Backbone as CSV, one residue per row, in Angstrom:
resi,resn,N_x,N_y,N_z,CA_x,CA_y,CA_z,C_x,C_y,C_z
1,MET,72.287,-170.302,68.666,71.002,-169.655,68.457,70.624,-169.325,69.840
2,THR,69.989,-167.842,70.345,69.824,-167.677,71.559,68.042,-167.313,71.397
3,ALA,67.446,-167.622,72.457,66.171,-167.361,72.865,65.787,-165.932,72.996
4,LEU,65.085,-165.516,72.108,64.380,-164.056,72.262,63.221,-163.661,73.249
5,PRO,63.797,-162.840,74.133,62.693,-162.345,75.275,61.136,-162.152,74.798
6,ALA,60.433,-162.704,75.294,58.788,-162.379,74.848,58.586,-161.052,74.608
7,TYR,59.147,-160.236,75.882,58.620,-158.740,75.872,59.201,-157.991,74.999
8,HIS,60.411,-158.510,74.185,60.946,-157.728,73.208,60.099,-157.565,71.609
9,THR,60.530,-156.372,71.145,59.968,-156.288,69.456,60.681,-157.110,68.634
10,GLN,59.936,-158.162,67.944,60.879,-158.599,67.007,60.286,-158.352,66.049
11,VAL,61.418,-158.310,64.751,61.472,-157.902,63.473,61.853,-159.078,62.591
12,GLU,61.111,-159.617,61.477,61.361,-160.660,60.608,62.036,-160.030,59.542
13,LEU,63.446,-160.545,59.342,64.045,-159.860,58.233,64.114,-161.149,57.293
14,LEU,64.017,-160.507,56.006,64.328,-161.470,54.512,64.842,-160.998,53.479
15,TRP,65.471,-161.901,52.966,66.213,-161.683,51.317,66.480,-162.698,50.436
16,ILE,65.448,-162.223,49.660,65.367,-163.117,48.417,65.780,-162.379,47.393
17,GLU,66.893,-162.211,46.937,67.621,-161.415,45.799,66.908,-161.157,44.761
18,LYS,66.387,-159.806,44.397,65.942,-159.028,43.476,64.396,-159.230,43.282
19,GLN,64.029,-160.039,44.813,62.296,-160.244,44.861,61.983,-159.394,45.932
20,VAL,62.490,-159.656,47.025,61.859,-159.062,48.585,63.140,-158.898,49.486
21,GLU,63.183,-157.771,49.896,64.247,-157.357,50.963,63.696,-156.853,51.828
22,HIS,63.685,-157.351,53.373,63.251,-156.757,54.499,64.651,-156.690,55.194
23,TRP,65.297,-155.077,55.831,66.212,-155.161,56.402,66.310,-153.924,56.942
24,LEU,67.189,-153.591,58.149,67.384,-152.805,59.240,68.449,-151.744,58.788
25,ARG,68.014,-150.534,58.644,68.759,-149.261,58.657,69.525,-148.867,59.919
26,PHE,69.226,-148.838,60.858,69.596,-148.795,62.552,68.844,-149.340,63.186
27,GLY,69.288,-149.308,64.274,69.003,-149.903,65.495,69.793,-150.741,66.311
28,ARG,69.904,-150.783,67.658,70.729,-151.435,68.285,69.685,-152.746,69.024
29,GLN,70.216,-154.214,68.204,69.766,-155.193,68.252,69.540,-155.768,69.701
30,ALA,68.878,-156.529,70.381,68.927,-157.148,71.584,69.204,-158.673,71.616
31,GLY,69.139,-158.934,70.403,69.124,-160.424,70.046,68.743,-160.584,68.736
32,GLU,68.874,-161.960,68.153,69.052,-162.536,66.894,68.827,-163.993,66.800
33,ARG,67.869,-164.479,66.115,67.886,-165.814,65.697,67.661,-166.076,64.363
34,ILE,68.757,-166.992,63.973,68.581,-167.097,62.306,68.121,-168.181,62.299
35,ILE,66.648,-168.086,61.130,65.972,-169.267,60.850,66.336,-170.328,59.811
36,ASP,67.000,-169.278,58.687,67.743,-169.948,57.813,68.469,-169.219,56.889
37,ARG,69.106,-169.395,55.303,70.148,-168.395,54.924,69.319,-167.339,54.527
38,ARG,67.835,-167.123,54.511,67.378,-166.001,53.919,66.573,-165.082,55.036
39,ARG,66.345,-165.922,56.228,65.430,-165.351,56.981,66.372,-165.147,58.406
40,ARG,65.877,-164.274,59.336,66.072,-164.407,60.640,65.445,-162.977,61.564
41,ILE,65.305,-163.695,62.519,64.702,-162.557,63.623,65.505,-161.676,64.295
42,VAL,65.048,-160.576,64.563,66.216,-159.673,65.431,64.857,-158.941,66.574
43,SER,65.663,-158.485,67.791,64.540,-158.427,68.845,65.029,-157.103,69.218
44,PHE,64.510,-155.850,69.870,64.657,-154.663,70.085,64.230,-154.494,71.540
45,ALA,64.779,-153.985,72.462,64.548,-154.016,74.156,63.441,-152.779,74.113
46,PRO,62.407,-152.805,74.690,61.366,-151.619,75.016,62.256,-150.311,75.042
47,GLY,61.578,-149.315,74.319,62.246,-147.748,74.127,63.427,-147.689,72.919
48,SER,63.717,-149.089,72.505,64.694,-148.726,71.460,63.962,-148.382,69.777
49,VAL,64.946,-147.516,69.524,64.453,-146.794,67.970,65.142,-147.804,66.791
50,PHE,64.334,-148.079,65.990,65.207,-148.874,64.750,64.129,-148.393,63.491
51,ALA,65.142,-148.376,62.505,64.339,-148.163,61.203,64.255,-149.659,60.234
52,PHE,63.493,-149.847,59.805,62.698,-150.924,59.131,62.470,-151.083,57.807
53,VAL,63.051,-151.290,56.705,62.886,-151.087,55.068,62.367,-152.240,54.588
54,ARG,61.229,-152.066,53.963,60.662,-153.188,53.216,60.347,-152.587,51.930
55,TRP,61.216,-153.903,50.715,61.369,-153.623,49.543,60.445,-154.522,48.711
56,ALA,60.190,-154.611,47.507,59.778,-155.733,46.802,59.620,-155.579,45.487
57,SER,59.930,-156.465,44.668,59.780,-156.218,42.981,59.230,-157.624,42.216
58,ASN,58.745,-157.302,40.923,58.507,-158.427,40.334,59.022,-158.211,38.785
59,GLU,58.770,-158.736,37.980,59.169,-158.699,36.525,59.083,-157.566,35.970
60,TYR,58.424,-156.741,36.361,58.158,-155.242,35.801,58.754,-154.284,36.657
61,GLY,59.255,-154.245,37.776,59.969,-153.514,38.593,59.667,-153.493,39.760
62,THR,59.915,-152.148,40.763,59.400,-152.298,42.178,58.034,-152.038,42.401
63,ILE,57.315,-153.052,43.275,56.217,-152.777,43.546,55.735,-152.509,45.202
64,GLN,57.030,-152.808,45.626,56.773,-152.031,47.135,58.026,-151.486,47.812
65,SER,57.970,-150.142,48.264,59.044,-149.452,49.060,58.530,-148.741,50.301
66,ASN,58.834,-149.275,51.365,58.477,-148.614,52.769,59.811,-148.528,53.597
67,ILE,59.967,-147.335,54.327,60.644,-147.323,55.537,59.731,-146.738,56.585
68,ASP,59.857,-147.767,57.706,59.213,-147.459,59.403,60.436,-147.057,59.997
69,ILE,60.069,-145.958,60.818,61.180,-145.714,62.214,60.316,-146.127,62.933
70,LEU,60.718,-146.810,64.129,59.712,-147.445,64.886,60.354,-147.200,66.250
71,ARG,59.580,-147.000,67.646,60.301,-147.395,68.703,59.150,-148.556,69.310
72,ALA,60.403,-149.710,70.042,59.652,-150.581,70.553,58.783,-150.294,71.766
73,VAL,57.879,-151.150,72.051,57.073,-150.852,73.116,57.254,-151.582,74.477
74,LYS,56.754,-151.039,75.617,56.981,-151.348,76.639,55.466,-152.477,76.856
75,PRO,55.862,-153.762,77.490,54.554,-154.464,77.726,53.292,-153.939,77.949
76,GLY,51.955,-154.030,77.681,50.893,-153.323,78.262,50.558,-152.317,77.596
77,LYS,51.569,-151.546,76.928,51.424,-150.046,76.246,50.556,-150.286,74.824
78,PRO,50.130,-149.272,74.341,49.328,-149.307,73.178,50.567,-149.242,72.090
79,PHE,50.472,-149.630,70.662,50.949,-149.874,69.505,50.314,-149.914,68.594
80,GLN,50.997,-149.382,67.284,50.479,-149.957,65.877,50.982,-151.273,65.364
81,THR,50.283,-151.682,64.344,50.859,-152.982,63.880,51.664,-152.699,62.815
82,ILE,52.841,-153.411,62.419,53.117,-153.105,60.785,53.762,-154.574,60.696
83,PRO,53.360,-155.044,59.047,53.823,-156.192,59.057,55.488,-156.509,59.026
84,CYS,55.423,-157.977,59.371,56.683,-158.162,60.027,57.478,-157.754,61.286
85,VAL,56.511,-157.299,62.197,57.221,-156.572,63.512,55.976,-156.514,64.581
86,CYS,56.699,-158.075,65.240,55.700,-158.369,66.513,55.926,-157.900,67.736
87,PRO,55.494,-157.289,68.896,53.943,-156.963,68.379,53.492,-156.113,67.440
88,GLY,54.328,-154.963,67.349,54.036,-153.855,66.468,54.850,-152.835,67.152
89,GLY,54.826,-151.569,66.954,55.525,-150.379,67.529,55.010,-149.073,67.492
90,ASP,55.683,-148.240,68.337,55.335,-146.756,68.158,55.758,-146.198,66.706
91,ILE,54.665,-146.086,66.056,55.432,-145.669,64.479,55.825,-144.065,64.733
92,LEU,57.265,-143.803,64.516,57.667,-142.308,64.439,57.738,-141.880,62.999
93,LEU,57.835,-142.621,61.831,57.826,-142.201,60.506,57.551,-143.540,59.986
94,HIS,56.550,-143.277,58.796,56.142,-144.316,57.573,56.007,-143.546,56.361
95,ILE,56.927,-143.949,55.349,57.040,-143.704,54.309,56.849,-144.596,53.184
96,GLN,56.185,-144.395,52.132,56.115,-145.260,51.161,56.589,-144.785,49.850
97,GLY,57.031,-145.380,49.059,57.509,-145.040,47.653,58.838,-144.833,47.340
98,TRP,59.238,-145.258,46.516,61.151,-145.401,46.583,61.727,-144.313,46.567
99,SER,61.238,-142.823,45.855,61.894,-141.620,45.762,61.722,-141.147,47.188
100,LYS,60.785,-141.157,47.951,60.582,-140.694,49.310,61.176,-141.691,50.322
101,VAL,61.537,-142.796,50.099,62.288,-143.790,50.965,63.526,-143.329,50.718
102,GLU,64.333,-143.116,49.547,65.468,-142.613,49.419,65.695,-141.098,50.070
103,ARG,64.824,-140.225,50.059,65.212,-139.178,50.829,65.271,-139.500,52.432
104,VAL,64.724,-140.389,52.882,64.605,-140.774,54.230,66.125,-141.456,54.580
105,LEU,66.411,-142.158,53.779,67.414,-142.866,53.804,68.871,-141.679,53.728
106,GLN,68.804,-140.654,53.010,69.510,-139.327,52.831,69.337,-138.941,53.984
107,ALA,68.563,-138.638,54.661,68.336,-138.007,56.016,69.235,-138.774,57.120
108,ILE,69.062,-140.005,56.959,69.757,-141.014,58.065,71.269,-140.833,57.911
109,ASP,71.651,-140.839,56.435,73.170,-140.855,56.095,73.719,-139.407,56.544
110,ALA,72.909,-138.269,56.546,73.474,-137.198,57.009,73.527,-137.049,58.453
111,ILE,72.840,-137.744,59.102,72.769,-137.895,60.768,74.273,-138.889,60.795
112,ASP,74.506,-140.048,60.278,75.762,-140.630,60.401,76.911,-140.033,59.883
113,ALA,76.986,-138.905,58.955,77.942,-138.119,58.556,78.293,-137.066,59.761
114,ILE,77.417,-136.783,60.760,77.666,-135.834,61.783,78.475,-136.965,63.089
115,GLU,78.532,-138.382,62.834,78.801,-138.978,63.723,78.103,-139.117,65.195
116,ILE,76.649,-139.125,64.600,75.528,-139.336,65.579,74.854,-140.505,64.960
117,ASP,74.692,-141.754,66.250,73.901,-142.771,66.022,72.463,-142.484,65.632
118,PRO,71.880,-142.686,64.363,70.545,-142.589,64.567,69.546,-143.302,65.568
119,ALA,70.094,-143.819,65.904,69.247,-144.567,66.878,68.969,-143.942,68.361
120,ASP,69.936,-142.891,68.335,70.481,-141.852,69.809,69.252,-140.454,69.417
121,VAL,68.657,-140.283,68.309,68.210,-138.899,67.882,66.763,-139.345,68.686
122,PRO,66.513,-138.127,68.932,64.643,-138.106,69.540,63.779,-138.345,68.722
123,PRO,63.055,-139.383,69.172,61.735,-139.704,68.737,60.835,-138.223,67.791
124,ASP,60.966,-137.235,68.262,60.442,-136.216,67.953,60.734,-135.959,66.383
125,TYR,61.898,-135.988,66.110,62.659,-135.739,65.443,62.383,-136.584,64.056
126,TRP,62.374,-137.859,64.130,61.560,-138.685,63.115,59.824,-138.292,62.654
127,ARG,59.290,-137.636,63.975,58.001,-137.574,63.283,58.192,-136.417,62.630
128,HIS,59.075,-135.152,62.820,59.281,-134.042,62.203,59.633,-134.449,60.658
129,VAL,60.381,-135.449,60.351,60.810,-135.824,59.270,59.475,-136.344,58.578
130,HIS,58.697,-137.214,59.110,57.484,-137.587,58.201,56.549,-136.442,58.207
131,ASN,56.331,-135.817,59.320,55.163,-134.627,58.953,55.484,-133.620,57.591
132,ARG,56.868,-133.135,57.506,57.235,-132.547,56.649,57.178,-133.179,55.289
133,MET,57.581,-134.401,55.339,57.552,-135.300,54.190,56.096,-135.511,53.294
134,ALA,55.136,-135.780,54.288,54.026,-135.547,54.136,53.230,-134.646,53.638
135,ALA,53.728,-133.252,53.751,53.360,-132.004,53.555,54.055,-131.672,52.110
136,ARG,55.070,-132.498,51.801,55.991,-132.438,50.793,57.021,-131.143,50.836
137,LEU,57.395,-131.001,51.975,58.526,-129.953,52.409,59.616,-130.705,52.853
138,GLU,60.703,-130.047,52.785,62.083,-130.712,52.979,61.827,-130.799,54.671
139,PRO,62.384,-131.612,55.193,62.555,-131.784,56.890,63.921,-131.142,57.261
140,ARG,63.979,-130.207,58.228,65.249,-129.769,58.906,66.112,-130.758,59.266
141,ARG,67.325,-130.118,58.779,68.388,-131.072,59.172,68.761,-131.074,60.709
142,TYR,69.184,-132.438,61.020,69.442,-132.733,62.365,70.906,-132.216,62.657
143,THR,71.192,-131.392,63.757,72.896,-131.022,63.543,73.340,-131.338,65.189
144,PRO,74.271,-131.096,65.045,75.200,-131.249,66.354,74.588,-130.894,67.588
145,ILE,74.246,-129.512,67.179,73.723,-128.109,68.312,72.108,-128.765,68.489
146,ARG,71.347,-129.266,68.019,70.154,-130.097,68.345,70.414,-131.288,69.351
147,HIS,71.178,-131.956,68.710,71.548,-133.387,69.500,72.079,-132.877,70.925
148,THR,72.737,-131.998,71.218,73.353,-131.443,72.232,72.044,-130.760,73.202
149,ALA,71.132,-129.960,72.481,70.024,-129.816,73.585,69.174,-130.977,74.010
150,PHE,69.099,-131.846,72.997,68.124,-133.038,73.296,68.826,-133.658,74.225
151,LEU,70.057,-133.865,74.387,70.671,-134.944,75.717,70.640,-133.952,76.734
152,LYS,70.657,-132.423,76.808,70.539,-131.908,77.975,69.029,-131.632,78.313
153,ARG,68.111,-131.780,77.618,66.741,-131.893,77.962,66.326,-133.243,78.626
154,ARG,66.940,-134.128,78.016,66.541,-135.401,78.704,67.587,-135.693,79.909
155,ARG,68.768,-135.187,80.233,69.432,-135.271,81.545,68.456,-134.612,82.432
156,VAL,67.601,-133.478,82.355,66.871,-132.813,83.337,65.500,-133.152,83.382
157,GLY,65.097,-134.458,82.531,64.101,-134.833,82.521,62.589,-134.403,81.786
158,LEU,62.978,-133.453,80.735,62.222,-132.800,79.901,61.942,-133.589,78.775
């Protein structure tokens, strides 16, 4: 068990089969601490982008489905709070409802399919996906050409 740095964003993951599932879809973990069979805490360095999925059900079916794509914040910078994320993060995307969560997961799968790590996609793209889905529109696909353009802009400091 390693100690997690205090300046990292920490996410508590939980798995109680068929009741509660908190899991990560993508992101580069900087550390991990296992609490017990069902719980662990992972940390992300400032600036890291990750997707956090929360799902819960009861005897009647699903009662909660959320996906949040967040950027870990630097110490002293403003942030928004999300359950199970300490201290919080820069929310790039927040979607509720299983059908919408599924669409976001499909968008992430499409990025994986073109062999780009979703954690390397620019934060503005995740904001685009959030805004298009909020407007009940289909988000534009992320392409290798867009990714190349993003990498070139980042290299020159834009």
